[in-house]
Phi, psi and omega in degrees: 000309180292325181296316178298322179297318180292321179296326176291325177292322179296317180293339179287343176065021179259354182262143173278170179297323179295320178297320180295316180297317179299320180296317179292325177294321177300317180294317181298316178295321180295321180295321178295321180295321183286342181278351181294133182234153174252071187284330184297315179295319180296317179298319181296323181284334186263351185300312185253023181259164180282167180296321179296316179297321178297319179296318179297316180296320178295319179296316178296320178296318180296318177299320180295319179295315179299317179297317180296319178295321179295316179296320180294318178296320178295321178296316181292323178293324177294321177296320179293323176297319178295323177296318179293321181292327181286332183263000000 
């Protein structure tokens, strides 16, 4: 989502090379942040649970991850908009 947004900004020809590099660095750092997992807590909760409970927990966890990625993408797009407005 953010990558497509940056490519549209690049095609707009209003960004300097430094702005483009900063935007790609923001995306790279964000992807690393989003890959962080709390697997130890999840393993502890799932060891003695039923299969149905594990499926529910996985579904809830997946919804939380999707929501966090969406919020992070919105935050980064807002930062890029502010960057464009400043230049």
